[in-house]
N, C-alpha and C positions, 0 to 999 in steps of 0.2 A: 079212743082217741078222742078229743071233744073237737068238733069244727065251727071256727069262727066265719062267720060271713065276713067277705072284702066291702069295703067302702072304697069311697071316692076321697082322695086326701086334694086334691085341684082339678080343674082345669086338665089337667094333662097328664094325671098321675091316679093311680089309682092302690090301694094296699089290700093283702092281702095276711090278713090275723092271724093265720094259721102257724107264723114263724116268730118266735125274740131272736130281734127288733122286728118289728111286720116289715115284710117285704113290699119295696117301693117298685111298683113297674110302670112303665107308662102306657100311656090310654091308648096307643097301638095294637098292645099285646092283647090278646084275646083269654090268656089262660096264664094261670100261676108257674113261671117256669120252674119251682119246685115239688109242686105238689099238685098242679094240674086243677086246681078251682078256676071257677070261671069266673072271668071279670062282671062286675054287677050290672045293671042295666043303664045303656046309653043314658037313659029321658033323666036318670039321677044324679047325673055330672053335674057340677054346679056351673054356673055361665063363665062364659070368655074374659077373660081381664079384659078393662077397656085399655087403649092405645098409648103408653106412657107419655109420648110425644107429640100429642095433637094429632093431626091429618095424616092421613094414612100416604103410604110411602109412595103411592102410585099415583098420587093427584099431581098435577102440572102446578107450580109455579108459576103464575101470569108475569112476574117481572124475569124470568129464566127462560121461559119460551118464547119462542115466533121469530129471532133475529137468525142470524147467519155465521156462519162459522167464522170466530176468529181468527182460522191461520189465513196467511192470505193467500189470494188467489184459489180460496175455496169457497165457494158459492152453496152450499148445503145447507141446510136448515139446521138447528142447534137441537141436540138431545135434551129432555129433563134433566133440570140442574146444574146445566152447564154452559159455557161460552163457545167449546166446540161440536164438530158433529160426530166426530168418533175419537175413541183414544188413538186410532193412528196419528188424526189431526194435533194433538194434544200433543202425543211425542216430537212431532217436528216441528214444533213451533218451540220446547224444551232446548233440543238441539241445536238451533238457530240460534236461541240465546245463549246456551254455552258456547258457542264458537264465539258468539262478537265479543263476549266476554273475554272467552282467550286470545282475541286478535288485541283487544286493548289493553292487556295485562303490561306490565312491566319488565317482562321475563320474555316475553315474544321480543323485543327492541333490538336493535339489528345488534349483533354481535362485535366487539370493540377488540380491532385489530390486534391482535399479541405480537410484539416482535420473536423476530425469531434469535437467538442467540447460540 
């Protein structure tokens, strides 16, 4: 049987060419699932692709950070990219807005007195 050398397909995947079609295997796996061929050397792996949307996710945006929580009565600082300090305050505000809408809806008006016949 002819042994073909494994090769890197992308930064996150390598391929074992001993199979038709070539087996695509994640970079975290060190040997082929089917035949046991070792992964190619890490130093031959292609460079990581650049981030698609600009800045890294963990970078703080200056216009969203540094304020106080928008939920009334809460004085905690906000989290990154949010106007609330936590998910709890966000949910509390949503519940309060829903209750306010419910109170203002015409369905909650005083029921008309129906005549008893």
